[in-house]
N, C-alpha and C positions, 0 to 999 in steps of 0.2 A: 480825851486827847488833847493836849496845848493846840491852840490857835494860833492867828495873828505872827506877832515878833517872835514868840516863843518858839512856835514851827519852825519860823525862819531859822534860829539860831541852833536849832536843833540840826535843822538841815547842813547848816554853814559848819556847827560844829561837833564833828562825828569823836565817837571816844576814843581814847588814845591810842587802845590794843587794835582795833580798827583800822585805825589812822597806819599804823606803824605797819600793819599787815599791806595795807594798800600803797604804800609807799614803796616798800621793799618789792613788790609785784609788779609796780611800776617800772622799778628799776632795771628789772629782768627782761621787762616787757620792751624798753627803751633799748637796750642793749643788743637786742636780738634783730628789733624792727631796722636799728641802724648797724646791722653787722659788718658791713664792709666799711667804712669810717670807722665804727668799735676799732675793728681788728687791726686796720693802718692807726690808730692812736695806740692800741698795744703793742704793735710791732716796732713802732719807730720811737714812741715816749715810755709809756711806762714801763715796759719791759726792760728797755736800757736805764732804765731810772732804778727798778727793783735789781738788777744786774752791779749797781754801781754801787748800790747801798750793801748789798749782800759782800763786794769787796772791799770796801771800805772797813766794814764791820771784822770781816776776816785777818786784814792785813794790819789795821790796827789793834787787835784784842791782843796777842803778847806784849806791846808795847803798854799799854794801860793796866795790864797784868805788872810787868815791872816795875812801871813806877810808884806802882801802887805797894809792891812788895820792899821798894827802896825808902819808902817814907814812912811804913810799920816798921823798918829796922832801924830807922834813924831814930824813932821817937824811943825804940825801947834800949838802946845803944845807952850805955853809962859813961861810955868816953867821949869826949866832946868833940876830940879832933874825928874820929871814927863817925859822930854825927853830922858833921858837918861836911864829911869827903861824900856821904852816904845821900845827905840834901844834895848836894851837888850834883853827883851820877843821876838825881833823880830830876834835878831840873834841865840836866842836859838831855835824857830821854823825854821829858816832857816838851823841849821846843821841837824834836824829832818828830812827836805825836802831832804839834802844833801845826808843824809845815806839813805833814799828810794830808789833816784837816783841812787846810788851805786851798792843798790842790784837789781834792775831791771836794770842797764847798759850791765852786762855781758851776762847774757840769753838774752835779746833783741840784743845786737851785735853778737851774735853766730847765732841767728836765723838769722839775717839779710844776714851774712856771706855765708851761708849754703843755703840759699833760693838763693840771689846773684848767688854763684859760679854754681850751681845745674841746674837753667832755664836759666841762659847765655849757659849753655856747652850743655844743651838740645837744645836750639835753635841754634847755632852754628853745630852743630854734623848734624841737619835735613841741614841748609842752603847749607852746605860744602860738604854734603852726605858721611859723614863722620863717622859713627858710632863704630871706634876703639876707642875711648876715652872716657871711663867710667865717672861718676859724681865722684867715689872714687879716681880717678886718677887723674882728676881734681882738687881736695879738695888739695891732696898731693902736687900735683905741685905749684899748683896756691897760697898755703896760705901766705907765705910770701910775696909774690909780692902784694896780695889783704890788705894784713894787711897795707904795708907800705903807699901803694896808699888811704886806709881807713884814715889813720891818717893826710897825706896831704890835703886831701876832706875837712876833719872833721877843720884842721889848714886853710884852705883857706875860707872856709863858715864863718867861726868864724870871721874873719878879718874881711871879706865883712860885717858880721852882728856889730859888733863893731865899726869899725872906722864912718860910717855914722851915728851912735847914739850918737858917742862921739862930730860930728861934729854940726850936728841938736838942740844937747844942747848949744852949742857954739851959733849958730846963731837963738835961741830961740826966743826972740824977733822980728826977723825978716821972717815975716809968708811967703813972698814969694821965700825965699830964703830955709826954712824951708819945702817949698813945694818941692821946685826944688831938693834939697837934697834926700826928701822921692821918688822920681819918681826916680830918678837917680840911688840910691841906689837900689831900686826893680828890675829895668832892670839889672843892674847889675848884682845882687844875681838870675834872672832868668837866664843871659846868661852861670854864671859858673854853674850852676845846669847842665846846657844842657852840658857843657864840662866834668864835673866831673863825669857824667853817662857814658860818653863815656869812660874816663880813668878808672872808673870801670871794663869794658867788656875790656878794652884793657890787661888791670892787668892780667885778666883772660886767654885771649886768644893768649897774646905775651907776651914776655920776655923782660916786660918794666914796669917799676913800679915808684911809686914818684911822685915828680913832671914832671918828663921825660914822663909819664903815661898822667899829665895831659895838658902839651906841645904838644905831640901828636894827643892827642883829639882835640886840639883847632886848629892844622892845619888841621884835617880832614875835620872839620866841614867848611872849607872854602868855601864860594859859596852855601852851604847850613844851613847856619844859622839859617834861617827861620825857616826851619822844625824843629831845634834843641829847637827853644825858642816855637813853637807852641806845640810841644809834652812835656816841661817842664812845658807849662803854662796849659796843660789838665791837669796835676799831680798836680798841685800848687793849680788850682780853685776846684779840685776835693777835696782835703785835705783840705783847706779853708773851704768848703761847712760842710767836716764833723767835723773839730773842734767845727764851729759855732753851729751844730747839738748838739755835745756834751754837750758844755756849757751849750747851753741850758736847755738841760735835768739834768745835774747837778743844773746849779743855782733853778730851779725846786723842785728839789730835797731838796735843803737845805731850801728854801721858807723863807729866810730871815734869816735864823737861823746863830748864827758862830760859825758852829761847827770846831773844831782842826783837827779832821779827820772824814771820812765815819765809820760808823759802817761795818763791815763783810757782815752784811744783804744786808744793803745799797745796798752797791758795789756789790751783787751778783745780785740785783734788778736790777742793772742799767745796767750790765750787758746781765742782761737777753732782758730788755727790748731793748737794742742795737745791738744784736743778728744779727740781716739781716743788720746794719751798718758794724758791725767785718767781715762777710762775705762778702760784697762788699769789704771792704777793703783791705781785703787778698787776694782776684782776683785781684785787682788794684795794689796791691804790685807786684805778679807773674806779671801781665803781663808788666806792666811798665818794668820790666827786658827783658822780650820777644822782644818787641817793640825798646826798644835802643840797642838792639843785632843785629835785623834785619837792624835799623839804620848804625849802626857802618858796618855790612858787605857789606851795598850798597857804603858806604864813601870809606870801604877800599879795594872794586873791580874796583870803579871808579879811586882809586889812582894807583894801581897797573896797568890799563889800560892806565892811562894818561903817566905814566914813562917807561913803555914798548913801548908807541908809540913815545916818547920823548927820550927814551935812556939815562933817568935820574935813581934816586934810589927813591924807594919808602920812605914815612915817617915811615912806621911801618915794 
C-alpha cells in the first residue's frame, strides 16, 4: 500500500465516480438541511425565474417560427420584389421579437442573479460552517463582480456559438467537416459551461471577477475536468429534454396555424399544462448552483492543501 505523499494524494484525490456521487449526495443533504431558506429561495426566486423563462418561450415561439418561415420564403422566391417584401416583413417581426426579449431580459437576469448569489452563499456557508455572511451582505459585496463576470461569460459563450456556426456555413458542402465542427463546437461549449459556472461561484466567494474568474475556474478544474463535463452535461441533457417537450406542446397548440403571437388565454393554458415542468426546472436551476458550489469548494480545498504542502501559492 502506498505511503507518504502518495497516500495523501489518494486521500485528497478521490476517483471521479466517487467524487461525483459525493457531490450529488451532499447537494441534496445541504438542500434538506437548509429546507426553510431553500424553500424561501425557491418560492421567491427560482420558481418566478422558471415561470418567466417558460412565459418568454411560449410568447415568442410563434414569432420565431414566423420570422424563420418568412426568411425561408424570401430565399426560395424567384421574384425580387416579392423577396424584398418578405424580408421587410421578417425584419418587422424580428423587431417585435427583439422588443419582447428586451422586456423579459432584465427581470430574468435579475432573478438569475439573485438566485445564483443566494444559493451559492447559503451552500458555501454550510460547507465552510460560517454563517456570518448573510445573503443581503453577499448581494451587496458581490454584485459588481458577478455582473462583470456574467458579461464576460455571455461574451465567451456567444463567441463559442457564433464562430462554429460561421465555420459550418463555410464548409456546408463538406458533410464530414460539418459533423466534425459540430461535435467539436458542442464539446467546447460543454467545457466552457463547466468553467464559466465555476467562474460565477468564484466571483461570489472570492475577490476575483471577469475573465480572471474564468481563468481561475479553468485552473481549478485541472485534474477533475471530467466531473465538470458530466455535471454540465446533466444540465444540458435536462434542458434539451425540457426544450423539446415545450416545443412539442407549443407546436400541438398551434396545430399548423401560422400565429403571429399566442393569445393570452393560450399562453395561460400552456403555462398551466406545463406547471409540473416549470416546478421541476426551478428546482433544477437552484440545485445546479448548489452542485457547482460544492464542486468549487472541493477544488478550492484540494488546491489549498496542495499549495500548503508544496509551499506554493493558491490560485484563489
